[in-house]
N, C-alpha and C positions, 0 to 999 in steps of 0.2 A: 338504519339510527340505534344509536347504543339507547337502552330503557333503564338500565340501572344507573344508580350514582358511580356506583364501582366499575360498570362497564362504561361510562361517559370520562373518567378520570383515565382510565388504561386506555380509551382512543386518543385523549388527549398527552398523555406519554407514549404511546406510539407515534405521533406526528414528531415530538421532540426527537425523539430517539431516531426517527428517520432519518432526519434533519443533520444529526450530529453523523450519524454511520456513515452517509452519503461525503460529510466533509472528510472523514478518514480516509474513504474510499478514495476521495480526488488528491487526496495526498501522497498518497500510496503509486498512483498513477503518474502524479507529477513524478516522484522521486526515480520511478523507473525509467520514464521519459529523459528524465537527466544523464541516467548513465550513459541509455542510449544515446544520446546527443553527445557526449564526450567520446563515446566510442565512435563514432561516426566520424568524429573532428580528428580521430586519428591519433590522440595524444596520451599515451599508455599510462602515463604519471597521474596526468589527472582525470582518467577514468578510474583509475584505482583510489584517488583519494576521494571522488565523488561515489563511487561503489560501497565506501565504509559508511558513509554519512546513510547512503539509502539502505542498507544493510537494517542498521537499527530502525530506520523507519518502519521495512517490510515486518520484520520481527514484532515489533510493538503492535503494529496493526494484527497481526497475527495471535499475538498472545491476546487482544481482546476479541478474537472471534468475528472480527469483519470479515475476514477472509479465512481459510482452513491452511492450518501449518503446512500441506503439502503442497497447497498451491504459492506459499510464502518459498518454500524451499527450491520450488520447480524455477520461482523468477528471480531468487539468487542463484542457481545453479547455472541457467542460461546467461546472468548476465556474467557472471564469473567467466565461463567459457568463452564468450567472447571476446573478454580482456585479455585472457592467457592466447588466444587464437591471433591477436594483435601482431603487428610484423615489430 
């Protein structure tokens, strides 16, 4: 347990920050799943539209350093390739 006032405050802040980061990570996963679902449905136009929205979500979460920028790029690249591969 934290002994100093400073350590107690940092512990409180860490809990709040963890909750916030968890919610952002969840938002990221939801955005990726929406694109995957659109690809699975087979509608290329809809998949492209959802991908555009998801790209901004992924980028904003990478900017906040919730995930690494390379991981964000990898997700976007794989989703984009999957959309391009659609018939």
